[in-house]
C-alpha positions as CSV (number, residue, x, y, z in Angstrom):
1,M,102.3,88.7,101.8
2,A,101.0,91.9,101.2
3,T,103.1,95.0,102.3
4,D,100.9,97.3,104.0
5,R,101.5,100.3,101.2
6,Q,100.3,97.4,98.9
7,V,97.2,97.0,100.7
8,Q,96.8,100.4,101.3
9,L,96.7,100.8,97.3
10,I,94.9,98.4,96.3
11,D,92.1,99.4,98.3
12,A,92.9,102.6,97.4
13,A,92.6,101.5,93.5
14,A,89.5,99.5,93.7
15,L,87.9,102.8,94.9
16,G,88.7,104.5,91.4
17,S,92.0,106.2,92.1
18,I,94.0,105.9,89.0
19,D,97.3,107.3,90.8
20,A,96.9,103.8,93.0
21,A,96.1,102.1,89.7
22,A,100.0,103.4,88.4
23,Q,101.5,103.1,91.8
24,L,100.5,99.5,91.8
25,A,101.7,99.4,89.0
26,E,104.7,99.8,89.3
27,G,105.7,98.5,92.9
28,Y,104.7,94.9,90.7
29,F,107.0,96.1,88.0
30,K,109.5,96.8,90.3
31,G,109.3,94.0,92.2
32,E,108.6,96.0,95.5
33,F,106.0,94.4,97.6
34,G,108.9,92.2,98.6
35,T,109.2,89.8,96.2
36,K,109.8,89.3,92.1
37,P,108.4,91.4,89.8
38,N,105.1,90.8,89.3
39,Y,104.7,92.0,85.8
40,E,100.6,90.0,84.5
41,K,99.7,92.6,88.1
42,A,101.6,95.3,86.9
43,L,100.5,94.9,83.0
44,K,96.7,94.4,85.0
45,W,97.2,97.7,87.0
46,A,98.8,99.4,84.5
47,K,96.5,99.1,82.0
48,Y,93.8,100.3,84.1
49,A,95.2,103.3,85.2
50,A,96.2,104.2,81.5
51,K,92.5,103.3,80.4
52,R,92.3,106.4,82.7
53,G,94.8,108.6,81.1
54,N,97.6,108.4,83.0
55,E,100.7,108.6,80.9
56,E,103.1,107.3,82.7
57,A,101.5,103.8,83.3
58,A,100.7,103.7,79.5
59,H,104.3,104.3,79.1
60,L,105.0,100.8,81.2
61,V,102.4,99.1,79.2
62,E,104.9,99.8,76.4
63,V,107.2,99.0,78.2
64,I,105.9,95.1,79.1
65,T,104.2,94.6,76.3
66,A,107.7,94.6,74.6
67,M,109.4,92.2,77.2
68,E,106.3,90.4,76.0
69,A,107.4,90.2,72.0
C-alpha cells in the first residue's frame, strides 16, 4: 500500500517535478515507502530525474547499475 508521501511524490513527478522524481528514486532505493527496497522502480525514477539534470539521481543510476553488474 502506498504511503501518502509516496503518492504525493508520484503525482508531483508525473507533473514534471524533477526533485520529486529524485526523491522517489531515493525512497525506493532505501525502502522508505513501507516496503523493501525496489531497485527497479528506483532506477526508473532516477533515470527520469538524471536525464533532466539531477546530479544526485545520476549518481544513484550509477550505484544501481553497478549493483546489477
